[in-house]
N, CA, C and O atoms as a GROMACS GRO file, in nm:
protein
  452
    1UNK      N    1  -1.420  -0.197  -1.195
    1UNK     CA    2  -1.345  -0.078  -1.222
    1UNK      C    3  -1.331   0.001  -1.090
    1UNK      O    4  -1.422   0.001  -1.007
    2UNK      N    5  -1.221   0.065  -1.073
    2UNK     CA    6  -1.194   0.141  -0.950
    2UNK      C    7  -1.197   0.290  -0.980
    2UNK      O    8  -1.175   0.328  -1.096
    3UNK      N    9  -1.222   0.375  -0.884
    3UNK     CA   10  -1.220   0.518  -0.894
    3UNK      C   11  -1.080   0.570  -0.899
    3UNK      O   12  -0.986   0.497  -0.870
    4UNK      N   13  -1.064   0.692  -0.937
    4UNK     CA   14  -0.934   0.755  -0.939
    4UNK      C   15  -0.880   0.769  -0.795
    4UNK      O   16  -0.760   0.758  -0.768
    5UNK      N   17  -0.975   0.795  -0.708
    5UNK     CA   18  -0.942   0.813  -0.565
    5UNK      C   19  -0.888   0.675  -0.505
    5UNK      O   20  -0.792   0.672  -0.428
    6UNK      N   21  -0.953   0.565  -0.545
    6UNK     CA   22  -0.909   0.433  -0.496
    6UNK      C   23  -0.772   0.398  -0.557
    6UNK      O   24  -0.688   0.340  -0.488
    7UNK      N   25  -0.749   0.433  -0.683
    7UNK     CA   26  -0.623   0.411  -0.749
    7UNK      C   27  -0.515   0.489  -0.683
    7UNK      O   28  -0.408   0.436  -0.653
    8UNK      N   29  -0.542   0.617  -0.659
    8UNK     CA   30  -0.437   0.703  -0.593
    8UNK      C   31  -0.398   0.653  -0.448
    8UNK      O   32  -0.284   0.659  -0.404
    9UNK      N   33  -0.504   0.604  -0.380
    9UNK     CA   34  -0.484   0.550  -0.246
    9UNK      C   35  -0.395   0.424  -0.252
    9UNK      O   36  -0.305   0.403  -0.171
   10UNK      N   37  -0.426   0.340  -0.354
   10UNK     CA   38  -0.347   0.216  -0.363
   10UNK      C   39  -0.198   0.249  -0.401
   10UNK      O   40  -0.106   0.182  -0.355
   11UNK      N   41  -0.176   0.352  -0.484
   11UNK     CA   42  -0.041   0.388  -0.522
   11UNK      C   43   0.029   0.449  -0.399
   11UNK      O   44   0.147   0.423  -0.375
   12UNK      N   45  -0.044   0.530  -0.320
   12UNK     CA   46   0.006   0.596  -0.200
   12UNK      C   47   0.057   0.492  -0.101
   12UNK      O   48   0.164   0.507  -0.041
   13UNK      N   49  -0.021   0.387  -0.085
   13UNK     CA   50   0.004   0.280   0.010
   13UNK      C   51   0.134   0.205  -0.036
   13UNK      O   52   0.220   0.176   0.047
   14UNK      N   53   0.148   0.174  -0.162
   14UNK     CA   54   0.262   0.110  -0.220
   14UNK      C   55   0.379   0.192  -0.202
   14UNK      O   56   0.483   0.142  -0.158
   15UNK      N   57   0.371   0.317  -0.233
   15UNK     CA   58   0.483   0.417  -0.220
   15UNK      C   59   0.531   0.420  -0.074
   15UNK      O   60   0.651   0.411  -0.048
   16UNK      N   61   0.433   0.434   0.021
   16UNK     CA   62   0.474   0.434   0.166
   16UNK      C   63   0.551   0.299   0.197
   16UNK      O   64   0.651   0.300   0.268
   17UNK      N   65   0.504   0.192   0.145
   17UNK     CA   66   0.570   0.067   0.182
   17UNK      C   67   0.706   0.059   0.114
   17UNK      O   68   0.803   0.017   0.177
   18UNK      N   69   0.716   0.094  -0.008
   18UNK     CA   70   0.845   0.089  -0.075
   18UNK      C   71   0.952   0.180  -0.006
   18UNK      O   72   1.062   0.135   0.027
   19UNK      N   73   0.914   0.308   0.013
   19UNK     CA   74   1.004   0.401   0.064
   19UNK      C   75   1.037   0.365   0.216
   19UNK      O   76   1.149   0.386   0.261
   20UNK      N   77   0.933   0.310   0.292
   20UNK     CA   78   0.952   0.275   0.425
   20UNK      C   79   1.031   0.153   0.448
   20UNK      O   80   1.075   0.132   0.561
   21UNK      N   81   1.054   0.069   0.353
   21UNK     CA   82   1.124  -0.055   0.366
   21UNK      C   83   1.238  -0.062   0.266
   21UNK      O   84   1.278  -0.171   0.226
   22UNK      N   85   1.289   0.052   0.225
   22UNK     CA   86   1.388   0.053   0.111
   22UNK      C   87   1.524   0.076   0.159
   22UNK      O   88   1.547   0.116   0.273
   23UNK      N   89   1.616   0.052   0.068
   23UNK     CA   90   1.758   0.079   0.082
   23UNK      C   91   1.776   0.223   0.045
   23UNK      O   92   1.701   0.273  -0.039
   24UNK      N   93   1.876   0.298   0.104
   24UNK     CA   94   1.895   0.433   0.068
   24UNK      C   95   1.907   0.466  -0.077
   24UNK      O   96   1.864   0.573  -0.121
   25UNK      N   97   1.967   0.374  -0.154
   25UNK     CA   98   1.979   0.409  -0.299
   25UNK      C   99   1.844   0.416  -0.369
   25UNK      O  100   1.832   0.487  -0.469
   26UNK      N  101   1.744   0.348  -0.322
   26UNK     CA  102   1.606   0.360  -0.378
   26UNK      C  103   1.552   0.500  -0.342
   26UNK      O  104   1.490   0.566  -0.425
   27UNK      N  105   1.576   0.541  -0.227
   27UNK     CA  106   1.523   0.672  -0.192
   27UNK      C  107   1.584   0.781  -0.272
   27UNK      O  108   1.517   0.878  -0.307
   28UNK      N  109   1.715   0.769  -0.302
   28UNK     CA  110   1.769   0.882  -0.384
   28UNK      C  111   1.710   0.883  -0.525
   28UNK      O  112   1.704   0.989  -0.587
   29UNK      N  113   1.667   0.769  -0.576
   29UNK     CA  114   1.597   0.770  -0.701
   29UNK      C  115   1.468   0.845  -0.698
   29UNK      O  116   1.423   0.897  -0.800
   30UNK      N  117   1.404   0.852  -0.573
   30UNK     CA  118   1.285   0.930  -0.556
   30UNK      C  119   1.310   1.078  -0.528
   30UNK      O  120   1.218   1.156  -0.505
   31UNK      N  121   1.438   1.112  -0.529
   31UNK     CA  122   1.482   1.247  -0.494
   31UNK      C  123   1.431   1.298  -0.366
   31UNK      O  124   1.393   1.415  -0.357
   32UNK      N  125   1.428   1.216  -0.263
   32UNK     CA  126   1.378   1.254  -0.132
   32UNK      C  127   1.495   1.312  -0.044
   32UNK      O  128   1.470   1.356   0.068
   33UNK      N  129   1.618   1.311  -0.093
   33UNK     CA  130   1.718   1.371  -0.006
   33UNK      C  131   1.790   1.472  -0.096
   33UNK      O  132   1.789   1.465  -0.219
   34UNK      N  133   1.852   1.569  -0.024
   34UNK     CA  134   1.905   1.684  -0.100
   34UNK      C  135   2.054   1.664  -0.132
   34UNK      O  136   2.103   1.718  -0.232
   35UNK      N  137   2.127   1.590  -0.052
   35UNK     CA  138   2.265   1.560  -0.077
   35UNK      C  139   2.293   1.413  -0.055
   35UNK      O  140   2.227   1.345   0.023
   36UNK      N  141   2.395   1.367  -0.128
   36UNK     CA  142   2.424   1.225  -0.130
   36UNK      C  143   2.486   1.173   0.002
   36UNK      O  144   2.490   1.052   0.024
   37UNK      N  145   2.532   1.258   0.085
   37UNK     CA  146   2.599   1.223   0.211
   37UNK      C  147   2.513   1.250   0.336
   37UNK      O  148   2.567   1.244   0.447
   38UNK      N  149   2.385   1.279   0.325
   38UNK     CA  150   2.304   1.319   0.435
   38UNK      C  151   2.223   1.198   0.478
   38UNK      O  152   2.114   1.177   0.423
   39UNK      N  153   2.271   1.117   0.575
   39UNK     CA  154   2.211   0.999   0.618
   39UNK      C  155   2.086   1.030   0.713
   39UNK      O  156   1.994   0.949   0.728
   40UNK      N  157   2.090   1.150   0.772
   40UNK     CA  158   1.972   1.187   0.854
   40UNK      C  159   1.850   1.199   0.777
   40UNK      O  160   1.744   1.154   0.821
   41UNK      N  161   1.858   1.260   0.658
   41UNK     CA  162   1.737   1.280   0.574
   41UNK      C  163   1.697   1.136   0.521
   41UNK      O  164   1.578   1.106   0.513
   42UNK      N  165   1.789   1.052   0.487
   42UNK     CA  166   1.751   0.915   0.443
   42UNK      C  167   1.673   0.847   0.548
   42UNK      O  168   1.568   0.788   0.523
   43UNK      N  169   1.728   0.854   0.672
   43UNK     CA  170   1.665   0.781   0.786
   43UNK      C  171   1.524   0.839   0.808
   43UNK      O  172   1.428   0.764   0.829
   44UNK      N  173   1.514   0.971   0.801
   44UNK     CA  174   1.386   1.036   0.818
   44UNK      C  175   1.281   0.994   0.717
   44UNK      O  176   1.167   0.965   0.754
   45UNK      N  177   1.317   0.990   0.596
   45UNK     CA  178   1.232   0.947   0.489
   45UNK      C  179   1.186   0.803   0.508
   45UNK      O  180   1.069   0.770   0.490
   46UNK      N  181   1.278   0.721   0.543
   46UNK     CA  182   1.246   0.577   0.571
   46UNK      C  183   1.150   0.565   0.684
   46UNK      O  184   1.048   0.497   0.671
   47UNK      N  185   1.180   0.631   0.799
   47UNK     CA  186   1.094   0.615   0.911
   47UNK      C  187   0.958   0.685   0.893
   47UNK      O  188   0.857   0.638   0.944
   48UNK      N  189   0.955   0.792   0.823
   48UNK     CA  190   0.826   0.860   0.802
   48UNK      C  191   0.741   0.776   0.716
   48UNK      O  192   0.622   0.761   0.745
   49UNK      N  193   0.795   0.717   0.604
   49UNK     CA  194   0.710   0.642   0.516
   49UNK      C  195   0.673   0.509   0.582
   49UNK      O  196   0.561   0.462   0.560
   50UNK      N  197   0.757   0.446   0.662
   50UNK     CA  198   0.728   0.330   0.732
   50UNK      C  199   0.610   0.348   0.830
   50UNK      O  200   0.524   0.261   0.841
   51UNK      N  201   0.609   0.464   0.903
   51UNK     CA  202   0.508   0.497   0.990
   51UNK      C  203   0.377   0.519   0.919
   51UNK      O  204   0.272   0.471   0.961
   52UNK      N  205   0.384   0.594   0.807
   52UNK     CA  206   0.263   0.614   0.732
   52UNK      C  207   0.205   0.483   0.676
   52UNK      O  208   0.083   0.468   0.674
   53UNK      N  209   0.284   0.391   0.632
   53UNK     CA  210   0.246   0.266   0.578
   53UNK      C  211   0.172   0.187   0.696
   53UNK      O  212   0.064   0.132   0.677
   54UNK      N  213   0.236   0.185   0.816
   54UNK     CA  214   0.179   0.114   0.925
   54UNK      C  215   0.048   0.175   0.972
   54UNK      O  216  -0.042   0.102   1.014
   55UNK      N  217   0.036   0.307   0.964
   55UNK     CA  218  -0.090   0.371   1.009
   55UNK      C  219  -0.204   0.346   0.912
   55UNK      O  220  -0.321   0.338   0.949
   56UNK      N  221  -0.164   0.334   0.780
   56UNK     CA  222  -0.271   0.303   0.680
   56UNK      C  223  -0.306   0.156   0.695
   56UNK      O  224  -0.422   0.118   0.683
   57UNK      N  225  -0.210   0.077   0.722
   57UNK     CA  226  -0.233  -0.071   0.726
   57UNK      C  227  -0.333  -0.118   0.838
   57UNK      O  228  -0.407  -0.215   0.821
   58UNK      N  229  -0.332  -0.045   0.948
   58UNK     CA  230  -0.420  -0.077   1.063
   58UNK      C  231  -0.570  -0.051   1.024
   58UNK      O  232  -0.661  -0.103   1.089
   59UNK      N  233  -0.591   0.028   0.921
   59UNK     CA  234  -0.729   0.062   0.887
   59UNK      C  235  -0.795  -0.053   0.805
   59UNK      O  236  -0.918  -0.059   0.794
   60UNK      N  237  -0.712  -0.142   0.747
   60UNK     CA  238  -0.765  -0.247   0.666
   60UNK      C  239  -0.805  -0.359   0.754
   60UNK      O  240  -0.727  -0.402   0.838
   61UNK      N  241  -0.927  -0.412   0.738
   61UNK     CA  242  -0.967  -0.519   0.828
   61UNK      C  243  -0.870  -0.637   0.826
   61UNK      O  244  -0.817  -0.672   0.721
   62UNK      N  245  -0.845  -0.696   0.942
   62UNK     CA  246  -0.735  -0.796   0.954
   62UNK      C  247  -0.758  -0.913   0.855
   62UNK      O  248  -0.662  -0.960   0.793
   63UNK      N  249  -0.886  -0.960   0.840
   63UNK     CA  250  -0.905  -1.072   0.748
   63UNK      C  251  -0.872  -1.038   0.609
   63UNK      O  252  -0.840  -1.131   0.534
   64UNK      N  253  -0.876  -0.913   0.562
   64UNK     CA  254  -0.847  -0.878   0.434
   64UNK      C  255  -0.707  -0.834   0.406
   64UNK      O  256  -0.669  -0.817   0.290
   65UNK      N  257  -0.630  -0.815   0.505
   65UNK     CA  258  -0.498  -0.748   0.494
   65UNK      C  259  -0.403  -0.832   0.414
   65UNK      O  260  -0.336  -0.779   0.325
   66UNK      N  261  -0.394  -0.956   0.440
   66UNK     CA  262  -0.294  -1.043   0.365
   66UNK      C  263  -0.332  -1.053   0.215
   66UNK      O  264  -0.249  -1.050   0.124
   67UNK      N  265  -0.468  -1.067   0.198
   67UNK     CA  266  -0.515  -1.074   0.062
   67UNK      C  267  -0.478  -0.948  -0.017
   67UNK      O  268  -0.426  -0.952  -0.129
   68UNK      N  269  -0.509  -0.832   0.051
   68UNK     CA  270  -0.482  -0.704  -0.019
   68UNK      C  271  -0.329  -0.685  -0.047
   68UNK      O  272  -0.287  -0.640  -0.154
   69UNK      N  273  -0.247  -0.722   0.060
   69UNK     CA  274  -0.100  -0.702   0.036
   69UNK      C  275  -0.044  -0.796  -0.069
   69UNK      O  276   0.047  -0.759  -0.143
   70UNK      N  277  -0.097  -0.918  -0.078
   70UNK     CA  278  -0.056  -1.004  -0.191
   70UNK      C  279  -0.079  -0.942  -0.314
   70UNK      O  280   0.006  -0.948  -0.403
   71UNK      N  281  -0.196  -0.876  -0.330
   71UNK     CA  282  -0.240  -0.814  -0.461
   71UNK      C  283  -0.155  -0.684  -0.492
   71UNK      O  284  -0.108  -0.665  -0.604
   72UNK      N  285  -0.137  -0.600  -0.391
   72UNK     CA  286  -0.074  -0.468  -0.425
   72UNK      C  287   0.073  -0.469  -0.408
   72UNK      O  288   0.142  -0.406  -0.488
   73UNK      N  289   0.128  -0.539  -0.306
   73UNK     CA  290   0.265  -0.537  -0.279
   73UNK      C  291   0.343  -0.646  -0.349
   73UNK      O  292   0.458  -0.625  -0.387
   74UNK      N  293   0.281  -0.765  -0.366
   74UNK     CA  294   0.335  -0.878  -0.441
   74UNK      C  295   0.292  -0.885  -0.584
   74UNK      O  296   0.342  -0.969  -0.659
   75UNK      N  297   0.202  -0.800  -0.626
   75UNK     CA  298   0.149  -0.801  -0.762
   75UNK      C  299   0.094  -0.931  -0.801
   75UNK      O  300   0.111  -0.975  -0.915
   76UNK      N  301   0.024  -0.999  -0.706
   76UNK     CA  302  -0.042  -1.122  -0.731
   76UNK      C  303  -0.185  -1.105  -0.787
   76UNK      O  304  -0.258  -1.017  -0.740
   77UNK      N  305  -0.226  -1.185  -0.883
   77UNK     CA  306  -0.362  -1.167  -0.933
   77UNK      C  307  -0.463  -1.193  -0.819
   77UNK      O  308  -0.438  -1.274  -0.730
   78UNK      N  309  -0.579  -1.121  -0.826
   78UNK     CA  310  -0.673  -1.129  -0.716
   78UNK      C  311  -0.723  -1.272  -0.691
   78UNK      O  312  -0.741  -1.314  -0.577
   79UNK      N  313  -0.745  -1.345  -0.803
   79UNK     CA  314  -0.794  -1.488  -0.786
   79UNK      C  315  -0.695  -1.572  -0.709
   79UNK      O  316  -0.732  -1.653  -0.624
   80UNK      N  317  -0.565  -1.551  -0.741
   80UNK     CA  318  -0.458  -1.624  -0.667
   80UNK      C  319  -0.448  -1.587  -0.519
   80UNK      O  320  -0.438  -1.670  -0.429
   81UNK      N  321  -0.453  -1.451  -0.501
   81UNK     CA  322  -0.447  -1.404  -0.358
   81UNK      C  323  -0.567  -1.456  -0.281
   81UNK      O  324  -0.556  -1.493  -0.164
   82UNK      N  325  -0.684  -1.458  -0.350
   82UNK     CA  326  -0.803  -1.518  -0.276
   82UNK      C  327  -0.784  -1.666  -0.245
   82UNK      O  328  -0.825  -1.711  -0.138
   83UNK      N  329  -0.726  -1.744  -0.333
   83UNK     CA  330  -0.701  -1.886  -0.300
   83UNK      C  331  -0.612  -1.903  -0.187
   83UNK      O  332  -0.631  -1.995  -0.108
   84UNK      N  333  -0.511  -1.817  -0.171
   84UNK     CA  334  -0.418  -1.821  -0.060
   84UNK      C  335  -0.475  -1.776   0.072
   84UNK      O  336  -0.432  -1.825   0.176
   85UNK      N  337  -0.568  -1.685   0.072
   85UNK     CA  338  -0.620  -1.625   0.191
   85UNK      C  339  -0.767  -1.638   0.219
   85UNK      O  340  -0.804  -1.710   0.312
   86UNK      N  341  -0.847  -1.575   0.147
   86UNK     CA  342  -0.988  -1.562   0.177
   86UNK      C  343  -1.064  -1.690   0.140
   86UNK      O  344  -1.150  -1.733   0.217
   87UNK      N  345  -1.037  -1.746   0.035
   87UNK     CA  346  -1.100  -1.867  -0.023
   87UNK      C  347  -1.253  -1.838  -0.043
   87UNK      O  348  -1.338  -1.917  -0.002
   88UNK      N  349  -1.281  -1.725  -0.105
   88UNK     CA  350  -1.419  -1.691  -0.140
   88UNK      C  351  -1.457  -1.767  -0.267
   88UNK      O  352  -1.375  -1.780  -0.358
   89UNK      N  353  -1.580  -1.818  -0.273
   89UNK     CA  354  -1.618  -1.901  -0.378
   89UNK      C  355  -1.681  -1.822  -0.501
   89UNK      O  356  -1.673  -1.867  -0.615
   90UNK      N  357  -1.744  -1.700  -0.472
   90UNK     CA  358  -1.798  -1.622  -0.575
   90UNK      C  359  -1.684  -1.553  -0.645
   90UNK      O  360  -1.602  -1.490  -0.580
   91UNK      N  361  -1.677  -1.564  -0.779
   91UNK     CA  362  -1.569  -1.517  -0.857
   91UNK      C  363  -1.554  -1.362  -0.856
   91UNK      O  364  -1.446  -1.308  -0.881
   92UNK      N  365  -1.671  -1.289  -0.827
   92UNK     CA  366  -1.664  -1.151  -0.824
   92UNK      C  367  -1.625  -1.098  -0.684
   92UNK      O  368  -1.590  -0.980  -0.671
   93UNK      N  369  -1.631  -1.177  -0.585
   93UNK     CA  370  -1.611  -1.138  -0.445
   93UNK      C  371  -1.470  -1.083  -0.418
   93UNK      O  372  -1.456  -0.982  -0.348
   94UNK      N  373  -1.369  -1.144  -0.472
   94UNK     CA  374  -1.232  -1.092  -0.446
   94UNK      C  375  -1.218  -0.945  -0.492
   94UNK      O  376  -1.158  -0.862  -0.423
   95UNK      N  377  -1.275  -0.916  -0.611
   95UNK     CA  378  -1.264  -0.779  -0.659
   95UNK      C  379  -1.344  -0.680  -0.563
   95UNK      O  380  -1.302  -0.567  -0.540
   96UNK      N  381  -1.454  -0.727  -0.512
   96UNK     CA  382  -1.527  -0.638  -0.421
   96UNK      C  383  -1.450  -0.620  -0.298
   96UNK      O  384  -1.445  -0.507  -0.249
   97UNK      N  385  -1.388  -0.718  -0.244
   97UNK     CA  386  -1.303  -0.701  -0.122
   97UNK      C  387  -1.184  -0.602  -0.150
   97UNK      O  388  -1.151  -0.512  -0.072
   98UNK      N  389  -1.126  -0.626  -0.265
   98UNK     CA  390  -1.013  -0.541  -0.304
   98UNK      C  391  -1.060  -0.393  -0.311
   98UNK      O  392  -0.992  -0.303  -0.261
   99UNK      N  393  -1.170  -0.372  -0.370
   99UNK     CA  394  -1.224  -0.228  -0.378
   99UNK      C  395  -1.259  -0.175  -0.242
   99UNK      O  396  -1.246  -0.055  -0.215
  100UNK      N  397  -1.304  -0.263  -0.158
  100UNK     CA  398  -1.332  -0.229  -0.018
  100UNK      C  399  -1.206  -0.172   0.050
  100UNK      O  400  -1.210  -0.067   0.115
  101UNK      N  401  -1.095  -0.242   0.033
  101UNK     CA  402  -0.975  -0.202   0.092
  101UNK      C  403  -0.925  -0.069   0.032
  101UNK      O  404  -0.878   0.019   0.105
  102UNK      N  405  -0.935  -0.054  -0.095
  102UNK     CA  406  -0.897   0.069  -0.160
  102UNK      C  407  -0.987   0.184  -0.113
  102UNK      O  408  -0.940   0.297  -0.100
  103UNK      N  409  -1.109   0.160  -0.088
  103UNK     CA  410  -1.203   0.270  -0.038
  103UNK      C  411  -1.159   0.314   0.102
  103UNK      O  412  -1.157   0.432   0.135
  104UNK      N  413  -1.125   0.212   0.183
  104UNK     CA  414  -1.082   0.244   0.320
  104UNK      C  415  -0.952   0.329   0.315
  104UNK      O  416  -0.936   0.423   0.393
  105UNK      N  417  -0.861   0.294   0.222
  105UNK     CA  418  -0.734   0.369   0.211
  105UNK      C  419  -0.754   0.510   0.149
  105UNK      O  420  -0.684   0.606   0.181
  106UNK      N  421  -0.853   0.515   0.059
  106UNK     CA  422  -0.888   0.650  -0.002
  106UNK      C  423  -0.934   0.742   0.105
  106UNK      O  424  -0.897   0.859   0.108
  107UNK      N  425  -1.015   0.690   0.195
  107UNK     CA  426  -1.064   0.772   0.308
  107UNK      C  427  -0.948   0.809   0.395
  107UNK      O  428  -0.928   0.926   0.426
  108UNK      N  429  -0.867   0.705   0.438
  108UNK     CA  430  -0.751   0.731   0.526
  108UNK      C  431  -0.656   0.837   0.472
  108UNK      O  432  -0.614   0.926   0.545
  109UNK      N  433  -0.623   0.828   0.344
  109UNK     CA  434  -0.523   0.920   0.288
  109UNK      C  435  -0.586   1.056   0.252
  109UNK      O  436  -0.514   1.146   0.210
  110UNK      N  437  -0.717   1.072   0.266
  110UNK     CA  438  -0.784   1.197   0.245
  110UNK      C  439  -0.819   1.220   0.096
  110UNK      O  440  -0.837   1.334   0.054
  111UNK      N  441  -0.828   1.113   0.016
  111UNK     CA  442  -0.872   1.137  -0.123
  111UNK      C  443  -1.016   1.154  -0.136
  111UNK      O  444  -1.065   1.213  -0.234
  112UNK      N  445  -1.093   1.101  -0.032
  112UNK     CA  446  -1.237   1.115  -0.018
  112UNK      C  447  -1.268   1.157   0.120
  112UNK      O  448  -1.194   1.122   0.212
  113UNK      N  449  -1.372   1.229   0.141
  113UNK     CA  450  -1.416   1.268   0.273
  113UNK      C  451  -1.549   1.202   0.306
  113UNK      O  452  -1.603   1.224   0.415
   0.00000   0.00000   0.00000
């Protein structure tokens, strides 16, 4: 089980990724712009979220990054993400590594101090 802070941090990470790598029509669905013809606001939202995603991403240990992103961005089951990346043999280890990444992000995003 994960804490509410870990869950919020994971959602925050995904939101930064989606908005930072999205098409303007997706951003309008998030109501991030005030008018339909204002491309400056669209670009600013994309750039801001992309930067936030990249800043959060560097906090995750390099060896865990691909595993974590398979799980949260590609919605891949942890066991499958483990097979593709970490190849941990203990069945509980992938979940522990996943929680470790969420804890790092919870600290990064300020959900925990």
